[in-house]
C-alpha positions as CSV (number, residue, x, y, z in Angstrom):
1,M,132.2,88.8,184.4
2,A,130.4,91.3,182.2
3,D,132.4,94.4,180.9
4,K,132.1,97.2,183.5
5,Q,131.5,99.8,180.6
6,Y,127.9,98.8,180.4
7,N,127.3,100.1,183.8
8,K,124.5,97.9,184.8
9,P,121.9,98.3,182.1
10,K,118.3,98.3,183.5
11,K,116.6,96.9,180.2
12,I,118.2,94.7,177.5
13,V,116.7,93.9,174.2
14,L,118.2,90.6,172.8
15,A,118.1,89.6,169.2
16,Y,116.6,86.2,169.8
17,S,116.4,83.1,167.7
18,G,115.6,80.2,170.1
19,G,118.8,78.4,168.9
20,L,121.7,77.3,171.2
21,D,123.5,80.7,171.2
22,T,120.7,83.0,172.1
23,S,119.0,80.5,174.4
24,I,121.8,80.4,176.8
25,I,122.3,84.1,176.6
26,V,118.9,84.7,178.4
27,P,120.0,83.2,181.6
28,W,123.4,84.4,181.4
29,L,122.3,88.0,181.2
30,K,119.9,87.4,184.1
31,E,123.1,86.1,186.0
32,E,125.3,89.1,185.1
33,Y,122.8,91.8,185.2
34,P,120.2,90.5,187.9
35,K,118.3,93.7,188.2
36,A,117.8,94.0,184.3
37,D,114.8,93.1,182.2
38,V,115.8,90.9,179.2
39,I,113.3,91.3,176.3
40,C,113.7,88.9,173.4
41,V,113.0,89.9,169.7
42,C,112.3,87.2,167.3
43,T,112.0,88.2,163.6
44,D,110.4,85.8,161.2
45,V,112.2,86.0,158.0
46,G,111.0,82.7,156.8
47,Q,112.4,80.2,159.2
48,K,110.4,77.2,160.0
49,E,109.8,77.6,163.6
50,D,107.1,76.8,166.1
51,W,106.7,80.2,167.5
52,D,104.7,79.2,170.4
53,T,107.5,77.0,171.5
54,V,110.0,79.8,171.0
55,E,108.1,82.0,173.1
56,E,107.7,79.6,175.9
57,K,111.4,78.8,175.8
58,A,112.4,82.3,176.0
59,L,110.1,83.1,178.9
60,K,111.2,80.0,180.9
61,S,114.8,80.9,180.4
62,G,114.3,84.3,182.2
63,A,113.1,86.7,179.7
64,S,110.4,89.2,180.8
65,K,108.7,89.7,177.6
66,I,109.1,88.5,173.9
67,Y,108.2,90.1,170.6
68,I,107.8,87.9,167.5
69,A,107.7,90.1,164.5
70,D,106.7,88.7,161.0
71,I,108.7,90.7,158.6
72,R,109.0,88.3,155.6
73,E,107.3,90.6,153.0
74,E,109.5,93.5,154.0
75,F,112.5,91.4,154.1
76,L,111.9,90.4,150.4
77,K,110.6,93.6,148.9
78,D,113.1,96.1,150.7
79,Y,116.2,93.9,151.1
80,V,116.3,90.7,149.1
81,F,114.8,92.0,145.7
82,P,117.0,95.2,145.7
83,M,120.1,92.6,146.2
84,I,119.0,90.5,143.4
85,R,118.4,93.4,141.1
86,S,121.9,94.4,141.7
87,S,123.1,91.0,140.8
88,A,125.3,90.8,143.9
89,T,127.0,87.5,144.8
90,Y,129.9,87.6,147.3
91,E,133.1,86.1,145.9
92,G,131.3,84.9,142.9
93,K,129.4,82.1,144.8
94,Y,127.8,83.3,148.0
95,P,124.1,84.0,147.6
96,L,124.3,86.4,150.7
97,G,121.2,84.8,152.3
98,T,122.2,85.2,155.9
99,A,123.9,88.5,155.3
100,I,121.0,90.2,153.7
101,S,118.8,89.1,156.7
102,R,120.9,90.8,159.5
103,P,120.1,94.5,158.7
104,I,116.4,94.1,158.7
105,Q,116.6,91.9,162.0
106,A,118.8,94.5,163.7
107,K,116.6,97.4,162.4
108,K,113.5,95.6,164.1
109,Q,115.6,95.0,167.3
110,I,116.3,98.8,167.4
111,E,112.7,99.6,166.7
112,I,111.5,97.7,169.9
113,A,114.5,98.7,172.0
114,I,113.3,102.3,171.5
115,K,109.8,101.5,172.0
116,E,110.7,99.7,175.4
117,K,113.2,102.6,176.3
118,A,116.0,100.0,176.7
119,D,119.3,101.2,177.4
120,A,121.2,98.1,175.8
121,V,120.9,95.7,173.0
122,A,122.4,92.2,172.8
123,H,123.1,89.6,170.2
124,G,124.4,86.0,170.0
125,C,127.1,86.6,167.4
126,T,130.7,85.1,168.1
127,G,133.7,87.4,168.3
128,K,135.2,85.9,165.1
129,G,132.2,85.7,163.0
130,N,130.6,88.2,160.3
131,D,127.2,88.6,162.0
132,Q,128.7,90.7,164.9
133,M,129.6,93.3,162.2
134,R,126.1,93.3,160.5
135,F,124.3,93.6,163.7
136,E,126.6,96.3,165.3
137,L,127.0,98.4,162.2
138,T,123.2,98.6,162.0
139,Y,123.1,99.6,165.7
140,K,125.6,102.3,165.1
141,A,123.7,103.6,162.2
142,L,120.4,103.7,163.6
143,A,120.8,104.1,167.4
144,P,124.4,104.8,168.4
145,H,123.3,105.8,171.9
146,L,122.5,102.3,172.8
147,K,125.1,100.1,174.5
148,V,125.9,96.8,173.0
149,I,126.4,93.6,174.9
150,A,128.1,90.8,173.0
151,P,128.3,87.8,175.4
152,W,130.6,85.7,173.1
153,R,133.2,88.3,173.4
154,I,133.3,88.5,177.2
155,W,132.0,85.2,178.7
156,N,134.2,82.1,179.4
157,I,132.2,79.9,176.9
158,N,134.7,79.1,173.9
159,S,132.9,76.5,171.8
160,R,129.5,74.9,170.9
161,E,130.4,71.9,173.1
162,Q,130.6,74.3,176.1
163,A,127.6,76.1,175.1
164,I,125.7,72.8,175.1
165,E,127.0,72.0,178.4
166,Y,125.8,75.4,179.9
167,A,122.4,74.8,178.4
168,M,122.2,71.3,179.9
169,K,123.4,72.8,183.2
170,H,120.6,75.4,183.1
171,N,117.8,73.0,182.0
172,I,117.3,74.6,178.6
173,P,115.8,72.4,176.0
174,L,118.1,71.8,173.0
175,G,115.7,70.3,170.5
176,N,117.7,68.1,168.0
177,I,121.0,69.9,168.9
178,S,123.8,67.5,170.5
179,K,127.3,66.9,170.7
180,K,127.0,64.8,167.7
181,N,124.6,66.9,165.6
182,I,126.4,70.1,166.2
183,Y,125.7,71.7,162.9
184,S,125.3,75.4,163.0
185,R,122.2,76.6,160.7
186,D,120.6,79.7,159.7
187,E,117.4,79.8,157.7
188,N,115.3,82.4,155.9
189,L,113.1,82.5,152.9
190,W,116.1,83.1,150.7
191,S,118.6,80.4,151.8
192,T,119.6,77.9,154.4
193,R,123.2,78.0,155.7
194,H,124.8,75.0,157.2
195,G,128.2,75.2,159.1
196,R,130.6,73.4,161.7
197,G,130.5,69.8,162.4
198,S,131.9,67.7,159.7
199,L,132.0,70.7,157.4
200,D,135.1,71.7,159.3
201,D,137.2,69.1,157.4
202,L,137.2,70.5,153.8
203,W,138.3,67.0,152.4
204,Q,135.3,65.2,153.8
205,T,132.4,65.2,151.4
206,P,129.4,66.8,153.1
207,P,126.7,64.2,154.1
208,E,123.7,64.0,151.9
209,D,121.3,64.4,154.9
210,L,122.8,67.5,155.9
211,H,120.7,69.3,153.1
212,Q,117.1,70.3,153.9
213,R,115.7,72.2,151.1
214,T,117.1,70.6,147.9
215,A,116.9,67.0,146.6
216,S,120.2,65.3,145.5
217,P,120.7,65.7,141.8
218,Q,121.0,62.0,141.5
219,A,117.6,61.5,143.1
220,A,116.0,64.4,141.3
221,P,113.4,63.9,138.5
222,N,114.8,62.5,135.3
223,K,112.6,64.9,133.2
224,A,113.3,68.5,133.1
225,E,110.7,70.9,134.3
226,E,109.9,74.2,132.3
227,I,109.0,77.3,134.3
228,T,108.8,81.0,133.4
229,I,109.8,84.0,135.5
230,D,108.2,87.5,135.0
231,I,110.3,90.4,136.2
232,E,109.3,94.0,136.5
233,K,112.1,96.7,136.9
234,G,114.4,93.9,138.3
235,A,111.9,92.2,140.8
236,P,110.0,89.0,140.2
237,I,106.4,89.5,139.9
238,A,105.2,86.2,138.6
239,L,105.8,82.3,138.2
240,N,104.4,80.4,135.4
241,G,102.3,83.2,134.2
242,K,100.6,83.8,137.7
243,A,101.1,87.0,139.6
244,L,102.2,86.3,143.1
245,P,103.0,88.3,146.3
246,P,106.5,88.2,147.3
247,V,106.4,85.6,149.9
248,E,104.1,83.1,148.1
249,L,106.3,83.4,144.8
250,I,109.5,82.6,146.7
251,E,108.0,79.8,148.8
252,K,106.7,78.3,145.6
253,L,109.8,78.6,143.6
254,N,111.9,77.1,146.5
255,T,109.8,74.1,146.3
256,I,109.9,73.6,142.6
257,A,113.6,74.2,142.2
258,G,114.5,72.4,145.3
259,K,112.8,69.4,144.0
260,H,115.2,69.4,141.1
261,G,118.4,69.8,143.3
262,V,118.7,73.3,142.2
263,G,120.5,75.8,144.6
264,R,123.2,74.1,146.2
265,A,126.5,76.0,147.0
266,D,129.5,74.7,148.8
267,I,131.6,77.6,149.7
268,V,134.9,78.3,151.5
269,E,134.4,82.2,152.0
270,T,136.7,84.8,153.4
271,G,135.1,86.3,156.6
272,I,135.4,89.9,157.6
273,V,138.1,89.2,160.2
274,G,140.1,87.3,157.5
275,I,139.2,83.8,158.7
276,K,138.2,81.2,155.9
277,S,134.9,79.4,156.7
278,H,133.2,76.5,155.1
279,Y,129.6,76.5,154.6
280,I,126.9,74.8,152.5
281,Y,124.2,77.0,151.3
282,E,120.6,76.0,149.9
283,A,119.2,78.8,147.9
284,P,116.9,77.3,145.3
285,A,114.6,80.3,144.5
286,G,117.6,82.6,144.7
287,T,119.6,80.6,142.1
288,V,116.9,80.6,139.6
289,L,115.9,84.3,139.9
290,A,119.6,85.3,139.7
291,R,119.8,83.5,136.4
292,A,116.6,84.9,135.1
293,I,117.8,88.4,135.9
294,K,121.2,88.0,134.3
295,E,119.3,86.8,131.1
296,L,117.1,89.8,131.1
297,E,120.2,92.2,131.7
298,M,121.8,90.8,128.7
299,I,119.0,91.8,126.3
300,T,117.8,95.1,128.0
301,L,121.1,96.9,128.9
302,D,123.4,98.6,126.8
303,S,127.1,97.4,127.1
304,D,128.3,100.4,129.1
305,T,125.5,100.2,131.6
306,L,125.7,96.4,131.8
307,H,129.5,96.4,132.4
308,Q,129.4,99.2,135.0
309,K,126.6,97.4,136.9
310,Q,128.7,94.1,136.9
311,L,131.5,96.0,138.4
312,M,129.5,97.8,140.9
313,A,127.7,94.4,141.9
314,I,131.1,93.2,143.2
315,R,131.4,96.4,145.6
316,Y,127.7,96.2,146.4
317,S,128.0,92.5,147.6
318,E,131.0,93.4,149.9
319,L,128.9,96.2,151.5
320,I,126.1,93.6,152.3
321,Y,128.6,90.9,153.5
322,T,130.2,93.4,155.9
323,G,127.0,94.9,157.3
324,N,127.3,98.2,155.6
325,W,123.5,98.1,154.4
326,F,122.8,101.5,156.0
327,S,125.8,103.3,154.7
328,L,125.8,106.3,152.4
329,L,127.7,104.4,149.9
330,R,125.2,101.6,149.5
331,E,122.2,103.9,149.5
332,S,124.0,106.0,146.7
333,M,124.8,102.8,144.8
334,E,121.1,101.8,145.1
335,A,120.2,104.8,143.1
336,F,122.3,103.6,140.3
337,M,120.9,100.2,140.5
338,E,117.3,101.4,140.6
339,E,117.9,103.8,137.4
340,S,119.7,101.1,135.5
341,S,117.0,98.6,136.0
342,K,114.1,100.7,134.9
343,Y,113.9,98.6,131.6
344,L,114.8,95.4,133.5
345,T,111.3,93.9,132.5
346,G,110.4,90.9,130.8
347,S,110.1,87.1,130.8
348,V,112.6,84.3,131.0
349,K,111.8,80.7,130.1
350,L,114.0,78.2,132.1
351,F,114.3,74.4,132.5
352,L,115.2,72.9,135.8
353,Y,117.0,69.6,135.5
354,K,119.2,67.7,138.2
355,G,120.7,70.8,139.8
356,N,120.9,72.7,136.6
357,V,119.1,75.8,135.4
358,L,119.0,75.9,131.6
359,V,117.8,78.8,129.7
360,G,114.9,78.1,127.2
361,G,114.1,81.6,126.1
362,R,113.8,85.4,127.0
363,K,111.9,88.2,125.9
364,S,111.2,91.9,126.8
365,P,109.4,94.9,125.4
366,Y,112.7,96.7,126.0
367,S,114.9,94.2,124.5
368,L,117.9,95.7,122.5
369,Y,118.3,92.6,120.5
370,T,116.9,93.0,117.0
371,G,117.1,90.2,114.5
372,D,117.5,92.6,111.5
373,F,120.8,93.9,112.9
374,A,121.9,90.7,114.3
375,S,121.6,88.8,110.8
376,F,124.0,89.0,107.9
377,G,121.6,90.9,105.7
378,E,122.0,94.4,104.8
379,K,118.5,95.7,105.3
380,N,119.5,97.9,108.3
381,Y,123.1,97.5,108.5
382,R,125.7,98.4,105.9
383,Q,128.6,96.2,106.1
384,K,130.8,98.4,104.2
385,D,130.7,101.2,106.8
386,A,132.6,98.7,109.1
387,E,135.9,99.9,107.4
388,G,135.6,103.5,108.5
389,F,134.6,102.4,112.0
390,I,137.7,100.1,112.3
391,N,140.0,102.8,110.9
392,L,138.8,105.3,113.5
393,F,138.6,102.9,116.4
394,G,142.1,101.5,115.7
395,L,143.6,105.0,115.0
396,S,145.2,105.2,118.5
397,T,146.6,101.7,118.0
398,E,148.1,102.7,114.7
399,I,149.5,105.9,115.9
400,S,151.1,104.2,118.9
401,A,152.9,101.6,116.7
402,T,154.0,104.2,114.3
403,V,155.7,106.4,117.0
404,H,157.2,103.6,118.8
405,K,158.8,102.1,115.7
406,K,160.1,105.7,114.8
407,T,161.5,106.0,118.2
408,A,163.2,102.6,118.1
409,K,165.0,103.7,114.9
410,N,166.1,106.9,116.3
411,S,167.4,105.4,119.6
412,G,169.6,102.9,117.7
413,H,167.4,99.8,117.9
414,S,166.9,99.6,114.2
415,E,168.1,96.0,114.1
416,D,165.5,94.9,116.5
417,V,162.9,96.8,114.3
418,K,164.1,95.2,111.1
419,K,163.8,91.6,112.8
420,T,160.2,92.5,114.0
421,D,159.3,93.6,110.5
422,K,160.8,90.3,109.0
423,S,158.8,88.3,111.8
424,N,155.6,90.2,110.8
425,K,156.1,89.6,107.1
426,K,156.5,85.7,107.6
């Protein structure tokens, strides 16, 4: 039975994808709250769906209404691009494709819930996954007055196999989902995530036909493809010299890079509740752009700013991963990322070859690299000045060594000091 604390909501807005989990939630909500309207909200962040079929499925399942919102451009401009500008990657490997989509999806759901004067929101996240945090922390940040219904935490369905049985019992079409094809997938413009099924066995090599956006590196073209990425203040603006709007740029780059097998990541990540999970991610455009931005960072940022940004990128990635996008800390860090990226402008030449992204060149009007200083000539750099610099830079080291030796002699460790001196002379 549903948790009594929800006090029989009259209108429930469900984050609906049309997949297995949310498809069975609609009839379940109708059974548990027979007097409530169930309104579905679909957010198009670049997943390839037949939206007419999704709408028909939701209404046949018992929904009184469905919204389908195209938020692809907002998703890229206001969420993905700030993320890549920060160089955030969770645990050094995960491109945060799924994680970054949840705040905007939950935000759109809240907007519609308020418009519809709903008194509850619902989602299809499991009680041990990460997405429940990402949705519910957004709810708390934007509409804390709304009640939250999380069926996976209160119903008697405990596995995808049982979910499939429930769907079959309620005549809900499953598409290509079956007890054999049980992979859990999440797709948007930035990445595709594959989980469960054979991936639960870490020793088993993932099947090649699992991948949907990237060619096998072995089957990729035998000739490298050269591309150029133009970036302005940390955001991509052009591909191969042609300015493109965000959605078109990412779609084209996904196709080009995917053809060369670029963008695969096999990850065992540490979930928010502490459970390790095995996923395969495909992020062709994301992999290329992350590399391009890192190359521009190396030539446009001074060392202090670059190193501080690298440190902050770790924490920034954790905030995205745990669903804290709408937190004061993330928003405060965003101010630093924006300011530190005001000179992150230029072009990067890359070669895509059998799963690899190779750097061919980089340039920027704000490049801090100058050939005169980098060369061994003395046109702009007097090498003899280095002696004074070393003396001052190493002064604390010299003082420490002198004091420690003096202290050792006074404390009766002179024999150890002598041995050390003899060893140093050798």
